[in-house]
N, C-alpha and C positions, 0 to 999 in steps of 0.2 A: 413670434415666431420667424425665422431664418427663410428668407425667400429662396435659396439656393442650395445647391446639393452638393457637397465637394466629392469628386469620383478619383482623385487621384492628384500628382505632382509631376512636373516635368521640370530638369532643371532647379529643383528645390522651389519651383512656385506651383503654390496651390491652382488645383484648375477647377470648377463650379460650373454648374449647369444651374442656371437660373430657371423658376418653374414655368415660364412662358418657351423654354427651350422643348420641354415636355408637348406642350401643344402644338409646335411648329413642325415637327418632323411627321404627325400626320396629316396635318392641312397641306403641308407641299408634296405629300405623298398623294395627295386626292387630285388636288392641283394638276400635277405633272402624268398621272394616270388619267384623268379624263380629258387630257389635253394631247395626247401620246400621239395621234394622227399627225396631227395639226406641228407637233412639233417634231417629229421625224421628217416630216416633208421641210422642215426648215432647216434643219441640221443637214439634210444632204442639200440642200440649196448653195447653204454658205459654206461646206469644206467639201463638195463635189466628190462625193461617197456615195454611194448606193447600200441603203441601211435595209437588210431582209427583214422584211416585218414579221413574220412567221411567229416567233417566239415573243416578240416583244407584244404582241396583240391576243396572247393566250391567256384567257383566264384572270385568274388575280395577277400574271407578272406585270402588266402597266403600273398597277400599285405598288407592288413589292420593287419595281424600278423606279418609282419616285422616292421611295423610301430610301432604298439604297445612294441616290443620286442625292437627295435632301444630307444625310450623315456625310458626303463625300464633302458638300458644300459647307457643312460646318466644320469640318476636319481642315479644311482650308483655312476658313475664317480661324481656327485656333493657331494654325501656323504662322498666319498673318499676324496674328496680336505676340505669339510667340517672337516672331523676327524685332517686332515694338521693343518687348522685355527684355530681350536678350542686349539688343544697344543700349538699351536705358542701365542694365546691371552692367555693362561695360564703362559705363560713367559715374559708376557709383550709388546709383538710384536703387532704393528699394522698391520690389513690385510684392505687394499684398497680397494678389491672388489674379487670375484670370477668368472673368466670366462668359459666358456664352447665353445672350438673351436671345429673344425672338427675332431680333433686324440684324444683328451680329455680335459680335463679341467687343469686352471693354478690357483692356489691362488698368487693374487699380495701382495706382504707382504712389508712393510716397510723396504728398504733394509740398513744392518748392517754386520758388520764382524762376519762371523756365527761363534758360538761357540758350538765346537763338543758336548759338554754333551747337549746341546740343539739340535743341529740338527738330532743327532742321533735318538733320542725317536719320533722327529717330522717327519722324513722321512720314518722310519719304520711304524707309526701309520697305513698311507695310505692304502700299501699294505695290513694290517694286516686284514684292515675294509674290502678291497674287497673280501679277504677267507672268511672272517666271511658271508659277504650277498653271496656268492657263496654256501656257507656249507648252511646257510637258505635257499635258494631258491632248492638245492639237497633235504634237507629234506622235503621241503614242495611238492616235486616232488611226494613221495609215500604216502602224506598226501593225495594229490589231488585225487593220482589215485585209492586210495581204498575208499574214501569218498564221491567222485562226482558219482551217479549211472548212469545220461545220460552221456552214453559213448562218441558220439562226442564231445560233450560238455567236458568231460575230455579229451580228446586227445587234443583239444585247450590248455587247462587250462594246461596241465603235457610237451607237446611242450614246453609253454612261460616259463614255470619255469627251465624246464630242460636247455632250450638255455641259459639264463640270468644265470643260476648257472654253468654252462660250460665256459662262457665269463668272468664272474667275477672272476674265477679259475684263468683262463688264463691272466686276467687282474692283477691278483696277481704276475705271474710266470714272467710276461713279467717287471713289474715295478720295480721287484728286480734283474735284469739283471744290472751288474754293467757299466751301459752305461751314465756316465754322461750328462745332466743334470738329468736323472730320478732317482726316489726314490733309487734304489739300488745305482747308483752312488754317491748320497749322503751320503747314507749310508758309501759307500767306503771311501770317502771322509772325514766325523767325524772319524772312524777308524785311518788311517791314520795319521791324524791330530793331535792324540795323542801322533804321537811318532816324527813327522815331523814338521817345519814351515808348514802353512796353505799354503801360496802362493803354493809349491811344493807340498803338497797334493792334493791341485785343478789341479796343474798341469799335474800329473800323473793318477788324475780321469778324467780328459778333455782328455786327449789321450786316455786312455781307452775307452772312451766314442766314441770319434772320428774313434776308430778302428771298433766299432762295426758298425757305421755309415756306413764306407765304406765296411765292411761285408755286413749288409743289403742290402747298395746300387748294391752291384754285384750281389746277389741272386735275388734283384729287377729286374734287366737286363736281367740276364739269364733265369727268368721264365715270365719275360712278364708282372710284375705285379708293376703297376704303383705307388698302395698304399704304399709297401715298401720303393719305391725310394722317395718318398715323404716324410716319416718318418725317412729314411739316411738322407737326407736333413735338417730336422726339428733336430733331435739330433746332426750333425755336427756343424750347426751354435750355437746353445744352449749351447754347451760344449765350443767353441770359445768364448761368449760371456759372458760366467761365469767367465773363466779363465781369461780373460781380464779384467773385473768386480774387482775382489779379487787382482791382481796384482796394476790395479791403487790404491785401495782402502789402500793397505799396502804403497805404493809409497807414498800418500798424508796425510796418517793419522795424521800426528804431525803440519800441513803445515793450516794457516790461511787466509782468503780472504785477510785482511788486508796487508798481508805479498807480496803479490802478483799482488795487485790491482793497474791499472794506475791511478795517481792520478790525471793527467791531460785530463780531461772529455769537448769533444765537445759537447754541448747540441743545442737543438732546441727549438723555440716558439710555442704554439700552432697556432699563427697565420702565422708562415712559410709558405710560396708555397710551394706545393709539388717537383716542377720543383728545384726549387731553394736548398732543399734537397738533390735533384737525384746529383745537380752538386756541391754539397759538398763530396758527396760519392763518386764522380769519383778524386776529387783532395787529399782528405783525406785516399783513401784505406779503410775507415770504413763503415761496410753496415748494422749499425745500431748507432742512439743516441738516448739518454735520452731527454724526452721533460719536460721543465720545466714551470710553472706558476707562476710569481710571488714567485721564489726561491723553491717552492715545486714540488715535481717529481710526475707529472700527468699520464706518460705513456711511451711507446718507439714506434719510430718509425724505421722499418726495413727496408731492400729494397723487402723481401717477402712483406708487406703491399703495398709498392708500385707497385709490380708486381700484384697486385689483383685489380688494377685499370687501367680502359681505358686508353690508350695512348691519346688518343682523349682528353679527360676529366681534364686531369693531370694540366694545364696550370689553369683551374679555381678552383683546389682544392687546399684547406688547410692544416697544417698538423692534426689539429684537426678532419678532417674528417675521416681521415685513419688512425689514430694511433691505439697502442693497449693501451687500457686503463686498469688502475689498474695492472702496471707491477710487474712482481716479484722481489722482493729486497731483500736483507740480509743482516745482521750487517757486520761490519769488523772482528768482533772476530769468526764468522762462519766458520767450517771446509771446505776448498776447496771439500771434497769429496762431502757435501751437493749440493753445488751448481752444481756440475757435473753431480749430480743425477737429480737436478730439470733439468737440461737442456736437459737431455735423456728425461724426462717424457715429458716435454713441447715440447719439440723439438725447442728451443730456441738457441743462440749462445752467450747470452750476458746478463749478470745481473747487473744492477748499487748497489753500496755499499752504505749503508745508516743508519746514526745513527741520533735519535733525529727530523728526518725528513729532514737531510742536506745531502746531495748527496755528499758522500767523493771520489768515482773513481767507477770503472766499472772492471769489469773483463771477458773476454771473452775466448770461447772454446780454441782459439791458445793460451792464454796464460796459458791454465792449462795444453796442450799437451806440452809446451815449458819445465814446471816444471818438468813434465812425463821423459820429455828425459835428461834432467840435472841429475834428482836422478837415473837415471839406468847408468850413466857413473861412 
């Protein structure tokens, strides 16, 4: 089941909401609403304005205001990610989607080896956009404070604008921390990559990111703040994954699928009984087979496909009943890195190698891992 809901497109880029986003709005609404008096006093002190509390403290208004501020914050996050994406589009990169998560947004870009000349402006434009949004909201605080005659209503508007202005400035500062994979970490990597090989620059930036993650985690535990602990976890995992991805890209950059594919491929027919396929898996230790119909590749059948069936029904099922149709296939001249990206994106373990409709071989994730191990020696 896909954990994201597509809500529309901007500049041709799909915009998606992760299910965690649906949890964070009521959570933020409750946090902001329950701390409304303390926050109001803080905003008055920071911006030197007087916020009329009459309407702000009335009934459910604090929580409705909290929900409105939360939606405004994530609208700012969307604009932040859109800025990244528009710069990437201008550089010829493909953007698969922008997804809003519990702790922010992610621009899902077509993966490639980072170019420091492109990554530097692309990383900087997001935080700068957040800063501009923050300063704009802060400017509107003083406009609204003088322009709205109804003081209780002015109090609500000023509170919302001041809160959003402060949050966007904090977002600007937080994103510029050199904690890879945040924007500041990418800026650091782009700077380092001009002076050293990209894998080394990535490793240094990732290690600094992990250091920040450890600090955030310790502070979160000492302060009993679960949000800091979760942020630390995501930073640590993200830094590790990015470092690994770059290392794999460089180790595999000049290897094609045709060089590592297994040419002797065991295939099955769509009319093969499922229980027979399972027996073949036990015998060969292969967990998936291409499905050929009169010589043409029509799908793949894997152990996962079989696991999704009821064991009681398997004796009556044929391969065509449960196989994955329209299997992803790549030509032998395709880079191995492309296969690894497809496997990761689609959570599959093997890819048939096809040319002009003919099955030439197959490459599994284990095949790729063995090549990586050999190249690291």
